[in-house]
TORGUKE-771913 format. One record per atom (N, C-alpha, C): residue number from 0; residue in one letter; chain; atom name; x, y, z. Coordinates in steps of 0.1 Angstrom, whole numbers, plus 5000, padded with zeros to 4 digits. Each point is the difference from the previous one (the first is absolute). Last residue first. Example, Ala and Ser with C-alpha at 12.3 -4.5 7.8 and 13.67 -1.06 7.14 Angstrom:
! TORGUKE-771913
+-----+----+----+----+------+------+------+
|   i | aa | ch | at |   px |   py |   pz |
+-----+----+----+----+------+------+------+
|   1 |  S |  A |  N | 5128 | 4978 | 5071 |
|   1 |  S |  A | CA | 5009 | 5011 | 5000 |
|   1 |  S |  A |  C | 4992 | 5011 | 5008 |
|   0 |  A |  A |  N | 5003 | 4943 | 4999 |
|   0 |  A |  A | CA | 4991 | 5012 | 5000 |
|   0 |  A |  A |  C | 5009 | 5012 | 5000 |
+-----+----+----+----+------+------+------+
! end
This chain:
! TORGUKE-771913
+-----+----+----+----+------+------+------+
|   i | aa | ch | at |   px |   py |   pz |
+-----+----+----+----+------+------+------+
|  73 |  S |  A |  N | 9131 | 5511 | 6822 |
|  73 |  S |  A | CA | 5006 | 5013 | 5002 |
|  73 |  S |  A |  C | 5008 | 5000 | 5012 |
|  72 |  L |  A |  N | 4992 | 4957 | 4966 |
|  72 |  L |  A | CA | 4994 | 5007 | 5012 |
|  72 |  L |  A |  C | 5007 | 5013 | 5003 |
|  71 |  A |  A |  N | 4994 | 4974 | 4951 |
|  71 |  A |  A | CA | 5009 | 5003 | 5011 |
|  71 |  A |  A |  C | 4993 | 5007 | 5011 |
|  70 |  N |  A |  N | 4983 | 4987 | 4956 |
|  70 |  N |  A | CA | 5000 | 4989 | 5010 |
|  70 |  N |  A |  C | 5009 | 5003 | 5012 |
|  69 |  C |  A |  N | 4996 | 5030 | 4963 |
|  69 |  C |  A | CA | 4987 | 5000 | 5007 |
|  69 |  C |  A |  C | 4999 | 4988 | 5010 |
|  68 |  H |  A |  N | 5040 | 5032 | 4980 |
|  68 |  H |  A | CA | 4997 | 4986 | 5001 |
|  68 |  H |  A |  C | 4988 | 4998 | 5008 |
|  67 |  R |  A |  N | 5013 | 5043 | 4993 |
|  67 |  R |  A | CA | 5006 | 4995 | 4988 |
|  67 |  R |  A |  C | 4998 | 4985 | 4999 |
|  66 |  R |  A |  N | 4967 | 5037 | 5025 |
|  66 |  R |  A | CA | 5010 | 4989 | 5002 |
|  66 |  R |  A |  C | 5006 | 4996 | 4986 |
|  65 |  I |  A |  N | 4976 | 5045 | 5024 |
|  65 |  I |  A | CA | 5001 | 4993 | 4987 |
|  65 |  I |  A |  C | 5011 | 4990 | 5002 |
|  64 |  M |  A |  N | 4965 | 5028 | 5035 |
|  64 |  M |  A | CA | 5013 | 4994 | 4997 |
|  64 |  M |  A |  C | 5000 | 4993 | 4987 |
|  63 |  G |  A |  N | 4970 | 5043 | 5029 |
|  63 |  G |  A | CA | 5001 | 4986 | 4994 |
|  63 |  G |  A |  C | 5015 | 4996 | 4998 |
|  62 |  Q |  A |  N | 4986 | 5044 | 5015 |
|  62 |  Q |  A | CA | 4996 | 4991 | 5010 |
|  62 |  Q |  A |  C | 5003 | 4985 | 4995 |
|  61 |  S |  A |  N | 5007 | 5040 | 4973 |
|  61 |  S |  A | CA | 5011 | 4997 | 5009 |
|  61 |  S |  A |  C | 4996 | 4991 | 5011 |
|  60 |  G |  A |  N | 4969 | 4996 | 4960 |
|  60 |  G |  A | CA | 5009 | 5010 | 5002 |
|  60 |  G |  A |  C | 5011 | 4997 | 5009 |
|  59 |  T |  A |  N | 4958 | 4971 | 5009 |
|  59 |  T |  A | CA | 5005 | 5006 | 4987 |
|  59 |  T |  A |  C | 5010 | 5011 | 5004 |
|  58 |  L |  A |  N | 4972 | 4953 | 5021 |
|  58 |  L |  A | CA | 5008 | 5011 | 5003 |
|  58 |  L |  A |  C | 5006 | 5006 | 4986 |
|  57 |  V |  A |  N | 4953 | 4971 | 5011 |
|  57 |  V |  A | CA | 5013 | 5000 | 4993 |
|  57 |  V |  A |  C | 5007 | 5013 | 5003 |
|  56 |  G |  A |  N | 4957 | 4975 | 5018 |
|  56 |  G |  A | CA | 5008 | 5011 | 5004 |
|  56 |  G |  A |  C | 5014 | 5001 | 4995 |
|  55 |  Y |  A |  N | 4960 | 4968 | 4994 |
|  55 |  Y |  A | CA | 5012 | 4996 | 5008 |
|  55 |  Y |  A |  C | 5008 | 5012 | 5005 |
|  54 |  T |  A |  N | 4958 | 4992 | 4972 |
|  54 |  T |  A | CA | 4999 | 5006 | 5013 |
|  54 |  T |  A |  C | 5012 | 4998 | 5008 |
|  53 |  S |  A |  N | 4995 | 4981 | 4957 |
|  53 |  S |  A | CA | 4996 | 5014 | 4998 |
|  53 |  S |  A |  C | 4999 | 5008 | 5013 |
|  52 |  L |  A |  N | 5010 | 4952 | 4998 |
|  52 |  L |  A | CA | 5011 | 5008 | 4995 |
|  52 |  L |  A |  C | 4996 | 5015 | 4999 |
|  51 |  K |  A |  N | 4967 | 4970 | 5015 |
|  51 |  K |  A | CA | 5011 | 5000 | 5009 |
|  51 |  K |  A |  C | 5011 | 5009 | 4995 |
|  50 |  V |  A |  N | 4964 | 4992 | 4971 |
|  50 |  V |  A | CA | 4996 | 5009 | 5011 |
|  50 |  V |  A |  C | 5011 | 5001 | 5010 |
|  49 |  F |  A |  N | 5007 | 4970 | 4965 |
|  49 |  F |  A | CA | 5000 | 5013 | 4995 |
|  49 |  F |  A |  C | 4996 | 5010 | 5011 |
|  48 |  A |  A |  N | 4998 | 4954 | 5009 |
|  48 |  A |  A | CA | 5014 | 5004 | 4999 |
|  48 |  A |  A |  C | 5000 | 5015 | 4996 |
|  47 |  S |  A |  N | 4958 | 4980 | 5000 |
|  47 |  S |  A | CA | 5005 | 5001 | 5014 |
|  47 |  S |  A |  C | 5014 | 5005 | 5000 |
|  46 |  S |  A |  N | 4981 | 4990 | 4958 |
|  46 |  S |  A | CA | 4994 | 5012 | 5006 |
|  46 |  S |  A |  C | 5005 | 5002 | 5014 |
|  45 |  F |  A |  N | 5014 | 4961 | 4978 |
|  45 |  F |  A | CA | 5006 | 5012 | 4994 |
|  45 |  F |  A |  C | 4994 | 5013 | 5006 |
|  44 |  A |  A |  N | 4982 | 4958 | 5014 |
|  44 |  A |  A | CA | 5014 | 5002 | 5005 |
|  44 |  A |  A |  C | 5006 | 5012 | 4994 |
|  43 |  K |  A |  N | 4957 | 4989 | 4985 |
|  43 |  K |  A | CA | 5000 | 5003 | 5014 |
|  43 |  K |  A |  C | 5014 | 5003 | 5005 |
|  42 |  F |  A |  N | 4996 | 4986 | 4955 |
|  42 |  F |  A | CA | 4995 | 5013 | 5002 |
|  42 |  F |  A |  C | 5000 | 5004 | 5015 |
|  41 |  Y |  A |  N | 5011 | 4955 | 4990 |
|  41 |  Y |  A | CA | 5010 | 5010 | 4995 |
|  41 |  Y |  A |  C | 4996 | 5014 | 5002 |
|  40 |  A |  A |  N | 4968 | 4967 | 5008 |
|  40 |  A |  A | CA | 5011 | 5000 | 5011 |
|  40 |  A |  A |  C | 5011 | 5009 | 4996 |
|  39 |  D |  A |  N | 4967 | 4994 | 4968 |
|  39 |  D |  A | CA | 4995 | 5008 | 5011 |
|  39 |  D |  A |  C | 5010 | 5000 | 5012 |
|  38 |  Q |  A |  N | 5007 | 4973 | 4962 |
|  38 |  Q |  A | CA | 5003 | 5014 | 4997 |
|  38 |  Q |  A |  C | 4996 | 5009 | 5012 |
|  37 |  D |  A |  N | 5014 | 4947 | 4998 |
|  37 |  D |  A | CA | 4990 | 5009 | 5005 |
|  37 |  D |  A |  C | 5003 | 5015 | 4999 |
|  36 |  A |  A |  N | 5029 | 4963 | 4984 |
|  36 |  A |  A | CA | 4987 | 4993 | 5001 |
|  36 |  A |  A |  C | 4988 | 5009 | 5004 |
|  35 |  A |  A |  N | 5046 | 5016 | 4998 |
|  35 |  A |  A | CA | 4996 | 4994 | 4987 |
|  35 |  A |  A |  C | 4986 | 4994 | 4999 |
|  34 |  F |  A |  N | 5018 | 5015 | 5041 |
|  34 |  F |  A | CA | 4996 | 5012 | 4992 |
|  34 |  F |  A |  C | 4997 | 4995 | 4986 |
|  33 |  R |  A |  N | 5015 | 4967 | 5031 |
|  33 |  R |  A | CA | 4987 | 5006 | 5004 |
|  33 |  R |  A |  C | 4996 | 5011 | 4991 |
|  32 |  Q |  A |  N | 5042 | 4980 | 4992 |
|  32 |  Q |  A | CA | 4989 | 4991 | 4998 |
|  32 |  Q |  A |  C | 4987 | 5006 | 5003 |
|  31 |  V |  A |  N | 5038 | 5025 | 5011 |
|  31 |  V |  A | CA | 4998 | 4999 | 4985 |
|  31 |  V |  A |  C | 4989 | 4991 | 4997 |
|  30 |  Y |  A |  N | 5012 | 5002 | 5045 |
|  30 |  Y |  A | CA | 4993 | 5013 | 4995 |
|  30 |  Y |  A |  C | 4998 | 4999 | 4985 |
|  29 |  P |  A |  N | 5024 | 4965 | 5020 |
|  29 |  P |  A | CA | 4986 | 4999 | 5004 |
|  29 |  P |  A |  C | 4992 | 5013 | 4996 |
|  28 |  A |  A |  N | 5048 | 4997 | 4990 |
|  28 |  A |  A | CA | 4992 | 4991 | 4993 |
|  28 |  A |  A |  C | 4985 | 5000 | 5004 |
|  27 |  T |  A |  N | 5038 | 5024 | 5021 |
|  27 |  T |  A | CA | 4991 | 5007 | 4991 |
|  27 |  T |  A |  C | 4991 | 4991 | 4993 |
|  26 |  L |  A |  N | 5033 | 4984 | 5032 |
|  26 |  L |  A | CA | 4994 | 5012 | 5006 |
|  26 |  L |  A |  C | 4989 | 5006 | 4991 |
|  25 |  P |  A |  N | 5028 | 4963 | 4985 |
|  25 |  P |  A | CA | 4991 | 4996 | 5010 |
|  25 |  P |  A |  C | 4993 | 5011 | 5007 |
|  24 |  H |  A |  N | 5016 | 5000 | 4948 |
|  24 |  H |  A | CA | 5006 | 5003 | 5013 |
|  24 |  H |  A |  C | 4990 | 4997 | 5011 |
|  23 |  F |  A |  N | 4989 | 4997 | 4953 |
|  23 |  F |  A | CA | 5007 | 4988 | 5006 |
|  23 |  F |  A |  C | 5007 | 5003 | 5013 |
|  22 |  P |  A |  N | 4976 | 5032 | 4971 |
|  22 |  P |  A | CA | 4991 | 4989 | 5002 |
|  22 |  P |  A |  C | 5006 | 4988 | 5007 |
|  21 |  I |  A |  N | 5025 | 5041 | 4990 |
|  21 |  I |  A | CA | 4991 | 5001 | 5011 |
|  21 |  I |  A |  C | 4990 | 4988 | 5001 |
|  20 |  E |  A |  N | 5035 | 5006 | 4965 |
|  20 |  E |  A | CA | 5004 | 4995 | 5013 |
|  20 |  E |  A |  C | 4989 | 5000 | 5010 |
|  19 |  A |  A |  N | 4997 | 5017 | 4955 |
|  19 |  A |  A | CA | 5003 | 4986 | 4999 |
|  19 |  A |  A |  C | 5003 | 4994 | 5013 |
|  18 |  D |  A |  N | 4993 | 5046 | 4996 |
|  18 |  D |  A | CA | 4987 | 4994 | 4996 |
|  18 |  D |  A |  C | 5002 | 4985 | 5000 |
|  17 |  I |  A |  N | 5038 | 5028 | 5006 |
|  17 |  I |  A | CA | 4992 | 4998 | 5013 |
|  17 |  I |  A |  C | 4987 | 4993 | 4997 |
|  16 |  R |  A |  N | 5027 | 5013 | 4964 |
|  16 |  R |  A | CA | 5006 | 4988 | 5007 |
|  16 |  R |  A |  C | 4992 | 4997 | 5012 |
|  15 |  L |  A |  N | 4973 | 5025 | 4962 |
|  15 |  L |  A | CA | 5012 | 5003 | 5007 |
|  15 |  L |  A |  C | 5005 | 4987 | 5007 |
|  14 |  V |  A |  N | 4960 | 4999 | 4975 |
|  14 |  V |  A | CA | 5008 | 5009 | 4992 |
|  14 |  V |  A |  C | 5014 | 5001 | 5006 |
|  13 |  G |  A |  N | 4965 | 4956 | 5002 |
|  13 |  G |  A | CA | 5003 | 5013 | 5006 |
|  13 |  G |  A |  C | 5010 | 5008 | 4991 |
|  12 |  R |  A |  N | 4978 | 4954 | 4997 |
|  12 |  R |  A | CA | 4999 | 5010 | 4989 |
|  12 |  R |  A |  C | 5002 | 5014 | 5006 |
|  11 |  G |  A |  N | 4995 | 4954 | 5021 |
|  11 |  G |  A | CA | 5013 | 5002 | 4994 |
|  11 |  G |  A |  C | 5000 | 5011 | 4990 |
|  10 |  N |  A |  N | 4963 | 4985 | 5029 |
|  10 |  N |  A | CA | 5001 | 4993 | 4987 |
|  10 |  N |  A |  C | 5014 | 5003 | 4993 |
|   9 |  I |  A |  N | 4988 | 5021 | 5041 |
|   9 |  I |  A | CA | 4999 | 4986 | 5003 |
|   9 |  I |  A |  C | 5002 | 4992 | 4987 |
|   8 |  A |  A |  N | 4999 | 5047 | 4996 |
|   8 |  A |  A | CA | 5012 | 4995 | 5007 |
|   8 |  A |  A |  C | 5000 | 4985 | 5003 |
|   7 |  N |  A |  N | 4962 | 5021 | 4980 |
|   7 |  N |  A | CA | 5011 | 4999 | 4991 |
|   7 |  N |  A |  C | 5013 | 4995 | 5007 |
|   6 |  I |  A |  N | 4963 | 5009 | 5026 |
|   6 |  I |  A | CA | 4997 | 4988 | 4992 |
|   6 |  I |  A |  C | 5011 | 4998 | 4990 |
|   5 |  F |  A |  N | 5002 | 5038 | 5026 |
|   5 |  F |  A | CA | 5002 | 4989 | 5008 |
|   5 |  F |  A |  C | 4998 | 4987 | 4992 |
|   4 |  H |  A |  N | 4989 | 5041 | 4979 |
|   4 |  H |  A | CA | 5015 | 5000 | 5003 |
|   4 |  H |  A |  C | 5003 | 4987 | 5008 |
|   3 |  Q |  A |  N | 4955 | 5011 | 4992 |
|   3 |  Q |  A | CA | 5007 | 4993 | 4989 |
|   3 |  Q |  A |  C | 5015 | 4999 | 5002 |
|   2 |  N |  A |  N | 4964 | 5024 | 5025 |
|   2 |  N |  A | CA | 5008 | 4989 | 5007 |
|   2 |  N |  A |  C | 5007 | 4991 | 4989 |
|   1 |  L |  A |  N | 4970 | 5035 | 4989 |
|   1 |  L |  A | CA | 5012 | 5006 | 5005 |
|   1 |  L |  A |  C | 5009 | 4990 | 5008 |
|   0 |  M |  A |  N | 4963 | 4997 | 4958 |
|   0 |  M |  A | CA | 5003 | 4995 | 5013 |
|   0 |  M |  A |  C | 5013 | 5005 | 5005 |
+-----+----+----+----+------+------+------+
! end
């Protein structure tokens, strides 16, 4: 089950700190609950995100920008 990550997070068996936090944060908790209960919902969301990211048009070489702080606005 690929959604086992979400089931483990809900049960307090996450590997990383974020795994312990996402089930309780008000913005992420509904997604964690839904993906833990419905693997098909997880696959649909993942595939949709993957397609969006793969067609985003990433800038490379001298066109792109490497940020030292990813949360900083350019």
